C-alpha positions as CSV (number, residue, x, y, z in Angstrom):
1,X,14.5,14.8,-5.7
2,X,13.6,11.4,-7.1
3,X,13.6,8.5,-4.6
4,X,13.5,5.3,-6.7
5,X,11.5,3.4,-4.1
6,X,8.0,3.4,-2.7
7,X,7.1,5.7,0.3
8,X,7.8,4.6,3.9
9,X,11.4,3.2,3.5
10,X,14.6,4.5,4.9
11,X,15.5,6.4,1.7
12,X,12.1,8.1,1.6
13,X,12.4,9.1,5.3
14,X,15.9,10.6,4.9
15,X,15.0,12.3,1.6
16,X,12.2,14.2,3.3
17,X,14.4,15.2,6.2
18,X,16.9,16.7,3.8
19,X,14.7,18.1,1.1
20,X,13.1,20.9,3.2
21,X,16.2,22.5,4.6
22,X,18.0,22.0,1.3
23,X,15.3,23.8,-0.6
24,X,15.5,26.7,1.9
25,X,19.2,26.8,1.5
26,X,18.9,27.0,-2.3
27,X,16.0,29.4,-2.3
28,X,13.4,27.2,-3.9
29,X,11.3,24.2,-2.8
30,X,12.4,20.7,-3.4
31,X,9.7,18.1,-4.1
32,X,10.4,14.5,-3.1
33,X,9.0,12.2,-5.8
34,X,8.8,8.4,-5.3
35,X,9.2,6.3,-8.4
36,X,9.5,2.7,-7.2
37,X,9.9,-0.4,-9.2
38,X,12.5,-2.7,-10.9
39,X,14.9,-2.5,-7.9
40,X,15.2,1.3,-8.2
41,X,15.8,1.2,-12.0
42,X,12.7,3.2,-13.1
43,X,13.4,6.2,-10.9
44,X,17.1,6.2,-11.6
45,X,16.4,6.0,-15.4
46,X,14.2,9.1,-15.0
47,X,17.1,11.1,-13.6
48,X,19.4,9.8,-16.4
49,X,16.9,11.1,-19.0
50,X,16.3,14.5,-17.3
51,X,18.0,17.7,-18.5
52,X,21.6,18.1,-17.1
53,X,20.7,21.3,-15.3
54,X,20.8,20.2,-11.6
55,X,17.1,20.5,-11.1
56,X,16.5,16.8,-10.9
57,X,18.4,15.0,-8.1
58,X,18.7,11.3,-7.6
59,X,18.5,10.0,-4.0
60,X,20.9,7.0,-4.4
61,X,21.2,3.8,-2.4
62,X,23.5,0.8,-3.1
63,X,21.0,-0.8,-5.6
64,X,20.7,1.5,-8.7
65,X,24.3,2.3,-9.3
66,X,26.3,-0.4,-7.5
67,X,24.5,-3.8,-7.5
68,X,21.9,-3.6,-10.3
69,X,24.6,-3.4,-13.0
70,X,25.7,-6.9,-11.9
71,X,22.2,-8.4,-11.5
72,X,20.2,-7.1,-14.5
73,X,20.9,-8.2,-18.1
74,X,20.4,-4.6,-19.3
75,X,19.7,-1.2,-17.8
76,X,18.2,1.9,-19.3
77,X,21.3,3.8,-18.1
78,X,25.1,3.4,-17.7
79,X,25.7,3.4,-14.0
80,X,29.4,4.4,-14.4
81,X,28.8,7.2,-17.0
82,X,25.4,8.7,-16.8
83,X,25.6,10.3,-13.3
84,X,27.7,13.0,-11.6
85,X,28.3,12.6,-7.8
86,X,27.3,15.4,-5.5
87,X,27.6,14.2,-1.9
88,X,27.2,11.3,0.5
89,X,24.2,11.8,2.7
90,X,24.5,9.0,5.3
91,X,26.6,5.9,6.1
92,X,25.0,3.4,8.4
93,X,24.0,-0.2,9.2
94,X,21.2,-2.5,8.4
95,X,19.5,-4.4,11.1
96,X,18.8,-8.1,10.7
97,X,15.4,-9.1,12.2
98,X,13.1,-12.1,12.1
99,X,9.4,-12.5,12.6
100,X,8.5,-12.9,16.2
101,X,7.6,-16.6,15.8
102,X,10.9,-17.7,14.2
103,X,12.7,-19.9,16.7
104,X,16.1,-18.1,16.4
105,X,17.5,-15.4,18.7
106,X,21.0,-15.1,17.4
107,X,23.0,-15.2,14.2
108,X,24.2,-18.6,15.0
109,X,20.7,-19.9,15.5
110,X,19.5,-18.3,12.2
111,X,22.4,-20.1,10.4
112,X,21.5,-23.4,12.1
113,X,17.9,-23.0,11.2
114,X,18.8,-22.3,7.5
115,X,21.1,-25.4,7.4
116,X,18.3,-27.6,8.8
117,X,15.9,-26.3,6.2
118,X,18.0,-25.4,3.1
119,X,16.2,-23.1,0.7
120,X,13.0,-22.8,2.9
121,X,14.0,-19.7,4.9
122,X,13.2,-16.5,3.1
123,X,14.7,-13.0,3.3
124,X,13.0,-9.8,2.2
125,X,14.7,-7.0,0.3
126,X,13.5,-3.6,-1.0
127,X,14.2,-4.8,-4.5
128,X,16.6,-6.8,-6.7
129,X,20.0,-5.2,-6.3
130,X,19.1,-3.2,-3.2
131,X,21.5,-3.0,-0.3
132,X,19.2,-5.3,1.7
133,X,19.6,-7.8,-1.2
134,X,23.3,-7.5,-1.1
135,X,23.4,-8.1,2.7
136,X,21.3,-11.2,2.4
137,X,23.4,-12.6,-0.5
138,X,26.6,-11.9,1.5
139,X,25.1,-13.7,4.6
140,X,24.4,-16.8,2.5
141,X,27.9,-16.8,1.0
142,X,29.8,-16.2,4.2
143,X,27.7,-18.6,6.3
144,X,27.5,-21.3,3.6
145,X,23.7,-21.4,3.7
146,X,20.9,-21.2,1.1
147,X,17.9,-18.9,1.6
148,X,15.4,-17.7,-0.9
149,X,15.3,-14.0,-1.8
150,X,11.9,-12.3,-1.9
151,X,12.2,-8.8,-3.5
152,X,9.7,-6.1,-3.0
153,X,9.2,-2.6,-4.4
154,X,10.6,-0.8,-1.3
155,X,11.5,-1.2,2.3
156,X,8.0,-0.5,3.6
157,X,6.3,-3.5,1.9
158,X,9.3,-5.8,2.6
159,X,9.1,-5.1,6.4
160,X,5.3,-5.4,6.5
161,X,5.4,-8.8,4.8
162,X,8.1,-10.0,7.3
163,X,6.1,-8.6,10.2
164,X,3.0,-10.5,8.9
165,X,5.0,-13.8,8.9
166,X,5.0,-14.3,5.2
167,X,8.8,-13.8,5.0
168,X,11.2,-15.2,7.6
169,X,14.0,-12.5,7.8
170,X,14.5,-8.9,6.9
171,X,17.9,-7.2,6.7
172,X,17.0,-3.5,6.3
173,X,17.1,0.0,7.5
174,X,16.6,0.5,11.3
175,X,14.4,3.6,11.0
176,X,11.3,2.2,9.3
177,X,11.9,-1.1,11.2
178,X,11.8,0.6,14.6
179,X,8.0,0.7,15.1
180,X,7.7,-3.0,14.2
181,X,10.5,-3.8,16.7
182,X,8.8,-1.8,19.4
183,X,5.4,-3.4,18.7
184,X,7.0,-6.9,19.0
185,X,6.2,-7.9,15.4
186,X,9.9,-8.3,14.6
187,X,12.8,-9.4,16.8
188,X,16.2,-7.8,16.1
189,X,19.1,-10.2,15.8
190,X,22.2,-8.3,14.7
191,X,23.6,-5.3,12.8
192,X,25.6,-5.5,9.5
193,X,28.4,-3.0,10.3
194,X,31.8,-4.1,11.7
195,X,31.1,-2.3,15.0
196,X,27.9,-2.1,17.0
197,X,25.5,0.8,16.5
198,X,25.6,3.5,19.1
199,X,21.8,3.5,19.1
200,X,21.7,-0.2,19.8
201,X,24.7,-1.0,22.0
202,X,23.4,-4.3,23.2
203,X,22.7,-5.7,19.7
204,X,25.7,-7.7,18.4
205,X,27.2,-7.5,14.9
206,X,26.9,-10.3,12.4
207,X,30.7,-10.1,12.3
208,X,30.9,-11.3,15.9
209,X,29.6,-14.7,14.6
210,X,31.0,-14.4,11.0
211,X,34.4,-12.7,11.2
212,X,34.9,-10.1,8.5
213,X,31.2,-9.7,7.6
214,X,30.4,-6.1,6.9
215,X,27.7,-4.2,4.9
216,X,27.7,-0.5,5.2
217,X,24.7,1.4,3.8
218,X,25.6,4.4,1.8
219,X,23.0,6.9,0.7
220,X,24.0,9.8,-1.6
221,X,22.9,12.4,-4.1
222,X,23.7,12.4,-7.8
223,X,22.7,14.4,-10.8
224,X,22.8,13.6,-14.5
225,X,26.2,13.5,-16.1
226,X,27.0,16.7,-18.0
227,X,25.6,19.0,-15.3
228,X,27.9,22.0,-15.2
229,X,30.5,21.9,-12.4
230,X,29.5,25.2,-10.8
231,X,26.0,23.8,-10.3
232,X,27.4,20.6,-8.7
233,X,29.6,22.7,-6.5
234,X,26.6,24.8,-5.4
235,X,24.5,21.7,-4.6
236,X,27.4,20.2,-2.7
237,X,28.0,23.4,-0.7
238,X,24.3,23.6,0.2
239,X,24.1,19.9,1.2
240,X,27.1,20.1,3.4
241,X,25.6,23.0,5.3
242,X,22.3,21.2,5.7
243,X,24.0,17.9,6.8
244,X,26.1,19.8,9.4
245,X,23.0,21.1,11.2
246,X,22.8,19.6,14.7
247,X,19.0,19.8,14.6
248,X,18.9,17.6,11.5
249,X,21.3,15.1,13.2
250,X,18.9,15.0,16.2
251,X,15.8,14.5,14.0
252,X,17.4,11.7,12.0
253,X,18.7,9.8,15.0
254,X,15.3,10.1,16.8
255,X,13.7,8.5,13.7
256,X,16.2,5.6,13.7
257,X,18.0,6.9,10.6
258,X,21.8,6.9,10.2
259,X,23.3,10.2,11.2
260,X,24.0,12.7,8.3
261,X,27.5,12.6,6.8
262,X,28.5,14.7,3.8
263,X,31.4,14.4,1.4
264,X,33.0,16.1,-1.6
265,X,31.8,15.0,-5.1
266,X,35.2,13.4,-5.7
267,X,35.0,11.3,-2.5
268,X,31.5,10.0,-3.4
269,X,32.7,9.2,-6.9
270,X,35.6,7.2,-5.6
271,X,33.3,5.4,-3.2
272,X,30.8,4.5,-5.9
273,X,33.6,3.2,-8.2
274,X,35.0,1.0,-5.4
275,X,31.6,-0.4,-4.4
276,X,30.8,-1.1,-8.1
277,X,34.0,-3.2,-8.3
278,X,33.2,-5.0,-5.1
279,X,29.7,-5.8,-6.3
280,X,31.2,-7.5,-9.4
281,X,32.9,-10.0,-7.1
282,X,29.9,-10.5,-4.8
283,X,27.3,-11.2,-7.5
284,X,29.5,-13.3,-9.7
285,X,27.5,-16.3,-8.4
286,X,24.5,-15.4,-6.3
287,X,23.9,-17.6,-3.3
288,X,20.1,-17.6,-3.2
289,X,19.8,-19.7,-6.4
290,X,23.1,-21.4,-7.0
291,X,23.7,-22.9,-10.4
292,X,23.9,-26.7,-10.6
293,X,27.1,-27.5,-12.6
294,X,25.9,-31.1,-13.3
295,X,23.1,-29.8,-15.6
296,X,23.7,-28.6,-19.1
297,X,23.1,-24.9,-19.7
298,X,22.6,-23.1,-23.0
299,X,23.7,-25.9,-25.3
300,X,22.2,-26.2,-28.8
301,X,20.0,-29.3,-28.8
302,X,19.7,-29.5,-25.0
303,X,16.9,-31.9,-24.0
304,X,15.9,-32.8,-20.5
305,X,13.1,-34.8,-18.9
306,X,10.8,-31.8,-18.6
307,X,11.9,-29.4,-21.4
308,X,13.0,-29.8,-25.0
309,X,15.2,-27.1,-26.4
310,X,16.4,-26.8,-30.1
311,X,18.1,-23.9,-31.9
312,X,18.1,-23.4,-35.7
313,X,18.6,-20.3,-37.8
314,X,18.7,-17.9,-34.8
315,X,15.3,-19.2,-33.5
316,X,15.1,-21.4,-30.3
317,X,12.1,-23.6,-29.7
318,X,11.3,-24.3,-26.1
319,X,8.8,-27.2,-25.6
320,X,7.2,-28.0,-22.2
321,X,7.6,-31.8,-22.0
322,X,5.7,-33.2,-19.0
323,X,2.9,-35.2,-20.7
324,X,0.0,-35.6,-20.6
325,X,-0.8,-32.1,-19.3
326,X,2.7,-30.4,-19.0
327,X,2.1,-29.5,-15.3
328,X,4.5,-26.9,-14.0
329,X,6.7,-28.3,-11.2
330,X,9.9,-27.1,-9.6
331,X,12.2,-28.9,-12.1
332,X,10.4,-27.4,-15.1
333,X,10.6,-23.9,-13.6
334,X,14.3,-24.3,-12.9
335,X,14.9,-25.5,-16.5
336,X,13.0,-22.6,-18.0
337,X,14.9,-20.1,-15.9
338,X,18.2,-21.6,-17.0
339,X,17.1,-21.5,-20.7
340,X,15.8,-17.9,-20.8
341,X,18.8,-16.6,-18.7
342,X,21.2,-18.3,-21.1
343,X,19.4,-17.0,-24.2
344,X,20.1,-13.4,-23.3
345,X,23.9,-14.1,-23.6
346,X,23.7,-16.3,-26.8
347,X,24.5,-14.7,-30.1
348,X,23.0,-17.7,-32.0
349,X,19.5,-16.9,-30.5
350,X,17.5,-13.9,-31.7
351,X,14.0,-15.1,-30.9
352,X,12.3,-17.9,-29.0
353,X,9.1,-19.9,-29.3
354,X,7.5,-21.4,-26.2
355,X,5.0,-24.2,-26.8
356,X,3.8,-27.5,-25.2
357,X,4.2,-31.1,-26.1
358,X,1.1,-32.9,-27.3
359,X,-2.3,-31.2,-27.2
360,X,-1.9,-29.1,-24.1
361,X,0.2,-26.1,-23.5
362,X,0.2,-26.4,-19.7
363,X,-2.7,-27.3,-17.4
364,X,-1.2,-25.4,-14.5
365,X,0.9,-26.1,-11.4
366,X,1.5,-29.7,-10.4
367,X,-0.9,-30.2,-7.5
368,X,1.4,-33.0,-6.1
369,X,4.0,-30.3,-5.3
370,X,1.6,-27.8,-3.6
371,X,3.6,-26.3,-0.7
372,X,2.8,-27.1,2.9
373,X,1.6,-23.8,4.4
374,X,2.3,-25.1,7.9
375,X,6.0,-25.1,7.2
376,X,7.4,-21.6,7.6
377,X,8.4,-20.0,4.3
378,X,7.6,-23.0,2.1
379,X,4.5,-21.4,0.5
380,X,6.3,-18.2,-0.2
381,X,9.3,-19.9,-1.6
382,X,7.0,-21.9,-4.0
383,X,5.3,-18.7,-5.2
384,X,8.6,-16.9,-5.6
385,X,9.8,-19.7,-8.0
386,X,6.7,-19.2,-10.1
387,X,7.2,-15.4,-10.2
388,X,10.9,-15.8,-11.1
389,X,10.0,-18.1,-14.0
390,X,7.8,-15.4,-15.5
391,X,10.4,-12.8,-14.8
392,X,13.1,-14.8,-16.6
393,X,10.9,-14.7,-19.8
394,X,10.2,-11.0,-19.4
395,X,13.8,-10.1,-18.7
396,X,15.3,-12.2,-21.5
397,X,16.4,-9.6,-24.0
398,X,15.2,-11.8,-26.9
399,X,11.5,-11.7,-27.9
400,X,9.6,-14.8,-26.8
401,X,6.5,-16.0,-28.8
402,X,4.0,-18.2,-27.1
403,X,2.5,-20.9,-29.4
404,X,-0.4,-22.0,-27.2
405,X,-1.3,-25.4,-28.6
406,X,-4.0,-26.3,-26.1
407,X,-5.2,-25.5,-22.6
408,X,-3.2,-22.8,-20.8
409,X,-4.5,-22.8,-17.2
410,X,-3.3,-21.3,-13.9
411,X,0.5,-21.3,-14.0
412,X,0.3,-22.2,-17.7
413,X,-1.7,-19.1,-18.3
414,X,1.0,-17.2,-16.4
415,X,3.8,-18.6,-18.6
416,X,1.9,-17.5,-21.7
417,X,1.2,-14.0,-20.3
418,X,4.9,-13.5,-19.6
419,X,5.7,-13.9,-23.3
420,X,5.9,-10.9,-25.7
421,X,3.6,-12.2,-28.5
422,X,0.9,-14.8,-28.1
423,X,-0.5,-17.1,-30.8
424,X,-3.0,-19.8,-30.1
425,X,-4.6,-22.9,-31.6
426,X,-8.3,-22.9,-32.3
427,X,-8.6,-25.7,-29.7
428,X,-6.8,-23.6,-27.0
429,X,-8.7,-22.5,-23.8
430,X,-7.5,-20.2,-21.1
431,X,-8.4,-19.8,-17.4
432,X,-7.4,-19.5,-13.7
433,X,-9.1,-22.6,-12.1
434,X,-7.5,-22.0,-8.7
435,X,-11.0,-21.6,-7.2
436,X,-11.7,-25.2,-8.1
437,X,-9.0,-26.5,-5.7
438,X,-9.8,-24.0,-2.9
439,X,-7.2,-21.4,-3.9
440,X,-7.2,-17.9,-5.5
441,X,-4.5,-16.2,-7.5
442,X,-3.6,-14.4,-10.7
443,X,-5.8,-11.3,-10.3
444,X,-3.0,-8.8,-11.1
445,X,-2.1,-10.6,-14.3
446,X,-5.7,-11.0,-15.4
447,X,-6.5,-7.4,-14.7
448,X,-3.6,-6.3,-16.9
449,X,-4.8,-8.5,-19.7
450,X,-8.6,-8.5,-19.5
451,X,-9.9,-5.8,-17.2
452,X,-12.1,-5.9,-14.2
453,X,-15.2,-7.9,-15.3
454,X,-13.5,-10.7,-17.1
455,X,-10.9,-11.0,-14.3
456,X,-13.5,-11.4,-11.6
457,X,-15.5,-13.8,-13.7
458,X,-12.5,-16.1,-14.2
459,X,-11.4,-15.7,-10.5
460,X,-14.9,-16.4,-9.1
461,X,-16.0,-19.2,-11.4
462,X,-12.9,-20.9,-12.8
463,X,-14.4,-20.5,-16.3
464,X,-12.3,-21.2,-19.4
465,X,-12.2,-18.7,-22.3
466,X,-11.7,-20.0,-25.9
467,X,-8.9,-18.7,-28.0
468,X,-11.3,-16.8,-30.2
469,X,-12.6,-14.8,-27.3
470,X,-9.1,-13.7,-26.2
471,X,-8.3,-12.8,-29.8
472,X,-11.4,-10.6,-29.9
473,X,-10.2,-8.9,-26.7
474,X,-6.8,-8.2,-28.2
475,X,-4.9,-10.5,-25.8
476,X,-3.8,-13.0,-28.5
477,X,-2.2,-11.9,-31.8
478,X,-3.8,-14.6,-34.0
479,X,-5.6,-17.9,-33.9
480,X,-4.6,-20.9,-36.1
481,X,-5.6,-24.4,-37.0
482,X,-3.7,-26.8,-34.7
483,X,-1.3,-28.0,-37.5
484,X,-0.6,-24.5,-38.6
485,X,0.2,-22.9,-35.2
486,X,3.8,-23.8,-34.8
487,X,4.8,-23.0,-38.4
488,X,3.1,-19.6,-38.0
489,X,5.0,-18.9,-34.8
490,X,8.3,-20.0,-36.5
491,X,7.6,-17.6,-39.4
492,X,7.1,-14.7,-37.0
493,X,10.2,-15.6,-35.1
494,X,12.2,-15.8,-38.3
495,X,11.0,-12.3,-39.3
496,X,12.2,-11.0,-35.9
497,X,15.5,-12.8,-36.3
498,X,16.2,-10.8,-39.5
499,X,16.1,-7.5,-37.6
500,X,19.0,-5.8,-35.8
501,X,19.7,-7.8,-32.6
502,X,20.7,-4.6,-30.9
503,X,17.5,-2.9,-32.1
504,X,15.4,-5.8,-30.9
505,X,17.1,-5.6,-27.5
506,X,16.3,-1.9,-27.2
507,X,12.8,-2.4,-28.4
508,X,12.0,-5.1,-25.8
509,X,13.6,-3.1,-23.0
510,X,11.5,-0.1,-24.0
511,X,8.3,-2.2,-24.1
512,X,9.0,-3.6,-20.6
513,X,9.9,-0.3,-18.9
514,X,7.1,1.8,-20.4
515,X,4.4,-0.5,-19.0
516,X,5.2,0.9,-15.6
517,X,5.5,4.6,-16.6
518,X,3.2,7.5,-17.1
519,X,2.7,8.5,-20.8
520,X,4.9,11.5,-20.3
521,X,7.8,9.5,-18.8
522,X,7.3,6.7,-21.4
523,X,7.6,9.2,-24.3
524,X,10.8,10.7,-22.9
525,X,12.2,7.2,-22.1
526,X,11.5,6.0,-25.7
527,X,13.0,9.1,-27.2
528,X,16.2,8.6,-25.3
529,X,16.3,5.0,-26.2
530,X,15.8,5.8,-29.9
531,X,18.5,8.5,-29.8
532,X,21.0,6.0,-28.3
533,X,20.1,3.3,-30.8
534,X,20.4,5.7,-33.7
535,X,24.2,6.1,-33.0
536,X,24.9,2.4,-33.2
537,X,26.6,0.6,-36.1
538,X,23.5,-1.6,-36.5
539,X,21.3,1.4,-37.0
540,X,23.7,2.8,-39.7
541,X,23.8,-0.6,-41.4
542,X,19.9,-0.8,-41.4
543,X,19.7,2.7,-43.1
544,X,22.4,1.9,-45.6
545,X,20.8,-1.5,-46.5
546,X,17.5,0.3,-47.1
547,X,19.0,2.8,-49.4
548,X,21.0,0.1,-51.3
549,X,18.0,-2.3,-51.4
550,X,19.9,-5.2,-49.9
551,X,19.7,-7.5,-46.9
552,X,21.4,-5.9,-43.9
553,X,24.4,-7.6,-42.2
554,X,23.9,-7.0,-38.5
555,X,26.7,-7.5,-35.9
556,X,24.8,-6.6,-32.8
557,X,27.0,-3.5,-32.2
């Protein structure tokens, strides 16, 4: 049974309660395997790629099959077609809680605090698209407030960060939250269901302040589509017998979990389809980062104060434009996110080049906008903006080439590292000089690129590495004379633009996902991707053009 989140969350707890007796009922042990990451997408993809024999079960939550399809530009599975429903496991509520030092003791006071500090309050979720993310977005929409979403790789780390005071609010499962509530690290505010929880009769519902508000948490079991119906029926029968056991009900209630509640496969299928439709309405315009209609988005030739953006022959050039050092500030981050989000949906863009104006790529974050750590949530909101900028580059389905024309330091180094291919000028230097201004950061990124020794050298000393050194280490693809750098990047982008758009999309998704997988899972993932791609019209056109010795005419089909 694959749980697509890290250990310690509500899904993990319930899965382990169910797996033991279910294995006994079926006559063979069931192993719970946690595969967290990408809002539950990685673990869910593993089930979609497993044999359709009923031996690999998905422990489902709202994220992977209900909300992720509306939040992620592409998924390595089709939520509506790649899974067969088996049974509901639980239906329950989330609890809204705040850190003990937050000066709010009711939903009304939380709303007032958010309105007094727009965008500064933060709420944690177990991942992008998770039910806790859905609950936070719905609260923002219904209350007319703006809070910043801080996603984690599971409920456990999300709750720990809230308990530590690094996030303001958590709306998540009651079971794993219970010890933190009992210890006084968190303070419960309300529940998300339309009616109060029997376990917490004195805790009000959010609906008592915001009429009509309701988020019901549904956990369930699915298998891969194509699993024979007799196997699904056998699994459903065994699950219903397990879930009807009073002893299991008692254990789950004692742990703070929602009580067990089974269903037929048909009932679960109808529920998933209904929630998928409702998710489309909810996430049509997310509340935690609302679009600004006064600013242009995705237009050819768009140019703003901080970013220049030009498109020609399927290649977009994105130029950081905050001379003299192209320091990264909030406005520049917002523009980059808009540009790379829009590029995913634009047929006239097949590759992008990211570079800097003048002789510097980016010397790092603008120190004049350093957040005030004494203001609750401001520091974490700032860092979340930085992460989201990098994620917008990684999640853009079009390849992004960094043409590093000078110093790439701190946040500038991070922008470069988020790109798919990195070229640099002979004059470029790279480093993380945070230590020079009394800070520390970037270890995870540096470790992935450089390994232990170089990472610690840069972190501890603030040293800069020349482009030639990063080229020797295999971090940079190639090094060029300053006047040859941008033409070289454009030639590479043009070569990419000649390939099948659909093939490039598949290739980039594959590269992104396999970074987080074991070699065995990565091989299976790529094989399934390649198989799906081979059936497309673009793949057929590529093969035909090769045989006929002509240039292919791709339609992105």
